[in-house]
C-alpha positions, 0 to 999 in steps of 0.5 A, spaced: 842 264 896 841 268 890 846 273 889 846 279 884 853 284 882 852 291 879 858 293 875 859 299 872 857 299 864 864 302 861 870 298 859 876 300 863 880 301 857 877 307 854 871 310 857 865 312 852 859 316 852 855 311 851 855 304 855 860 299 850 859 293 855 855 287 853 853 280 857 855 274 853 850 269 856 852 263 852 860 265 854 858 267 861 862 273 860 862 281 859 864 283 852 867 290 850 864 292 843 869 298 842 876 294 842 874 287 845 876 287 852 872 281 856 871 281 863 868 275 868 862 276 871 865 278 877 868 284 873 876 281 873 879 282 866 880 275 862 882 279 855 885 285 854 886 291 852 883 293 859 888 292 864 883 294 870 877 290 873 870 293 872 868 297 878 862 294 882 857 297 886 854 295 893 848 291 892 842 288 897 837 283 894 830 283 897 824 279 895 821 284 892 827 289 889 835 289 888 838 296 891 844 298 888 848 303 892 853 309 889 860 308 891 
């Protein structure tokens, strides 16, 4: 069964006006281009300076769409 996860697009180290997170496909991680923090695809911190995981939204996957619910 397919799964989908929606994470907040801002690093937990310092929040900026524009999203700073990038998905790095060949390393299967999320990288902050502002200060170098890295997160697993579940949102857990794998490299600081971020100290808190990324917040996740509740999602529901349908055949024709994905619904993302506000916290």
